[in-house]
C-alpha positions in Angstrom: 18.5 12.7 4.1 16.7 9.4 3.7 12.9 9.2 3.2 12.6 7.9 6.8 14.7 10.8 8.2 12.6 13.3 6.2 9.3 11.8 7.5 10.5 11.8 11.1 11.6 15.4 10.7 8.1 16.6 10.0 6.1 14.6 12.5 5.9 17.3 15.1 5.1 20.1 12.6 1.7 21.7 12.8 -0.1 23.0 9.7 -3.2 24.9 9.1 -5.9 24.4 6.5 -7.5 27.3 4.5 -10.4 27.1 7.0 -8.0 27.6 9.9 -8.1 24.0 11.2 -4.9 22.7 12.7 -3.5 19.3 11.7 -0.3 17.1 11.8 1.0 14.2 9.9 -0.8 11.0 10.9 1.2 7.8 10.3 -0.1 4.6 8.9 1.0 1.4 10.6 4.3 0.0 9.5 4.7 -3.3 7.7 6.1 -6.6 9.1 9.2 -8.3 7.6 6.9 -10.8 5.9 4.8 -8.1 4.4 7.9 -6.3 3.1 9.3 -9.5 1.7 6.0 -10.1 -0.1 6.1 -6.6 -1.5 9.6 -7.1 -2.7 8.5 -10.1 -4.8 6.4 -7.8 -6.9 9.5 -5.7 -7.8 12.1 -6.3 -10.6 14.9 -7.7 -8.5 12.8 -9.1 -5.6 14.8 -6.7 -3.4 13.9 -3.5 -1.5 16.7 -1.2 -0.5 17.6 -1.2 3.2 16.7 2.5 3.7 13.2 1.8 2.2 12.8 -1.3 4.3 13.4 0.9 7.4 10.8 3.3 6.2 8.2 0.6 5.6 8.8 -0.9 9.1 8.3 2.6 10.6 5.2 3.5 8.5 3.4 2.3 5.4 2.3 5.9 4.6 0.7 8.9 6.2 -2.3 11.2 6.1 -2.0 14.8 5.2 -4.7 17.3 4.7 -5.4 18.6 1.1 -4.3 15.4 -0.7 -5.3 11.7 -0.5 -3.6 9.3 1.9 0.1 8.8 1.0 1.1 5.2 0.8 4.6 3.6 0.4 3.4 0.1 -0.5 1.2 0.7 -3.5 3.2 -1.5 -5.8 1.4 -2.5 -9.0 -1.7 -0.4 -8.3 -1.1 2.3 -10.9 -0.8 0.5 -14.3 0.5 2.6 -17.2 3.2 -0.1 -17.6 4.3 1.0 -21.1 5.4 4.3 -19.7 6.4 3.2 -16.2 7.1 -0.6 -16.2 7.6 -0.7 -12.4 6.0 1.8 -10.1 4.2 2.3 -6.9 1.2 4.6 -6.5 2.0 7.2 -3.8 -1.0 9.4 -3.6 -3.9 10.7 -5.6 -5.3 14.3 -5.8 -8.9 13.2 -5.6 -9.6 13.9 -9.3 -8.1 10.7 -10.9 -4.5 12.0 -11.1 -1.6 10.5 -9.2 1.9 10.9 -7.9 3.8 7.7 -8.6 7.4 6.6 -7.8 9.3 4.6 -10.4 11.4 1.6 -9.5 14.1 0.9 -12.0 15.2 -2.5 -13.4 17.9 -2.8 -10.7 15.3 -2.3 -7.9 16.3 1.3 -7.0 13.5 3.6 -5.8 13.9 6.6 -8.1 12.0 9.7 -9.3 8.5 10.7 -8.4 6.2 11.8 -11.2 2.9 13.5 -11.3 0.7 11.8 -13.9 -2.3 13.8 -15.0 -5.1 12.7 -17.4 -6.7 16.2 -17.9 -4.5 17.5 -19.5 -2.7 14.2 -20.3 0.7 15.1 -19.0 3.6 13.5 -17.0 5.7 15.8 -14.9 9.0 14.9 -13.1 7.9 16.1 -9.6 10.7 15.1 -7.2 14.1 13.5 -7.4 13.2 10.8 -4.9 10.8 9.8 -2.1 12.6 11.9 0.5 12.3 15.0 -1.6 8.6 14.2 -2.3 7.9 14.1 1.4 9.7 17.4 1.7 7.4 18.8 -1.1 4.4 17.6 0.8 5.6 19.4 3.9 6.1 22.6 1.8 2.5 22.2 0.5 1.3 22.2 4.1 3.3 25.4 4.8 2.9 27.4 1.6 -0.3 26.0 -0.1 -0.7 27.6 -3.5 2.9 28.9 -3.5 4.3 25.4 -3.0 6.1 23.3 -5.6 3.4 20.6 -5.4 0.5 23.1 -6.0 2.4 24.8 -8.9 3.0 21.5 -10.6 -0.7 20.5 -10.1 -2.2 23.8 -11.2 0.1 25.5 -13.6 3.0 23.3 -14.9 0.7 20.6 -16.5 -1.1 23.3 -18.4 2.1 24.9 -19.6 3.5 21.6 -20.8 0.3 20.7 -22.6 -0.2 24.1 -24.3 3.3 25.3 -25.1 6.1 22.8 -24.4 4.9 19.2 -24.9 8.4 17.8 -24.5 8.7 15.9 -27.8 11.0 15.8 -30.8 10.5 14.0 -34.1 12.2 10.6 -34.2 14.1 11.6 -37.4 15.6 14.5 -35.5 16.6 12.2 -32.6 18.3 9.8 -35.0 20.6 12.6 -36.1 21.6 13.5 -32.5 25.3 13.5 -31.4 24.0 11.9 -28.2 24.6 8.2 -28.9 22.1 7.0 -26.3 19.3 9.1 -27.8 20.4 8.3 -31.3 20.4 4.5 -30.7 17.0 4.6 -28.9 15.4 6.5 -31.8 16.9 4.1 -34.4 14.9 1.3 -32.8 11.6 3.2 -33.1 9.2 3.3 -36.1 9.2 6.4 -38.3 5.8 7.6 -37.0 7.1 8.0 -33.4 8.0 11.0 -31.3 10.7 10.9 -28.6 10.8 12.6 -25.2 13.9 12.9 -23.0 13.9 13.7 -19.3 17.6 12.8 -18.6 19.2 15.5 -16.6 16.0 17.6 -16.7 15.0 19.5 -13.5 11.8 19.0 -11.5 8.9 20.5 -13.4 10.0 19.1 -16.8 7.7 16.7 -18.5 5.8 15.6 -21.6 2.2 15.6 -22.9 1.7 11.9 -23.2 -1.8 12.4 -24.6 -0.9 14.8 -27.5 -1.1 12.0 -30.1 -4.2 10.3 -28.8 -5.2 8.4 -25.7 -4.0 5.0 -27.0 -0.5 4.4 -25.6 -0.3 0.7 -26.1 2.7 1.1 -28.4 4.6 3.5 -26.1 8.2 2.4 -25.6 10.4 3.0 -22.6 14.2 2.8 -22.7 15.5 0.0 -20.5 17.6 2.2 -18.2 17.3 5.9 -19.3 14.6 8.5 -19.0 13.7 8.2 -22.6 10.3 7.4 -24.1 8.9 6.9 -27.6 5.2 7.6 -28.4 3.3 6.7 -31.5 2.1 9.7 -33.5 -1.3 8.4 -34.5 -2.7 9.5 -37.8 -5.7 11.9 -37.6 -8.8 10.4 -39.2 -10.7 12.3 -41.8 -14.4 12.7 -41.7 -15.2 9.7 -43.9 -12.9 7.5 -41.9 -14.6 8.5 -38.7 -18.1 8.0 -40.2 -17.3 4.5 -41.6 -14.9 3.4 -38.9 -11.8 3.1 -41.1 
């Protein structure tokens, strides 16, 4: 099912808030061909897939109770380019955390990630935009029992506290996986590596474990591989004298 088909499938559904108020999906106005072409110019290949063009013509997003407004045209709004070189900001949670969709170097609209700053964690949330819309629908139906709420409330804490998703670069260099091995060989010795290839929704990494400065973070050109600098902890004297 495409993202447009998934969106159309939930338009007539009725949901209920915790306070008992009824609501439905409310669409945002679709984009013109010119607007879509201008949006495409901001993406790696200057091209938007036909199924996404159809979605953008139909609606540029939608409103859904419990989360901020979902948008399909938020290209370049998120930042975080070292980690996600090309992305669009889909929706925020109202607390400074966001669900973003990554566009790869060939212009494909790929995975959706939940990027949290407290704790500083990235979680692979949905395989694609269609599944994300399905996850939003599930949130409306199941609330705290939904995939979206579980990621938001529990998964980020689990990744931060017990499974930060990293391996030492020296370990990665010894891997029999040639892609991982070659990526690690290009990184400095003080880096950690995280690998989300073939990982299920809910897998992620604690991007802030080694400090908030990610200016030197490295993303593999085509694979879900990242390298993060393991910054040295400063001693008391270094902190006092700024060294």
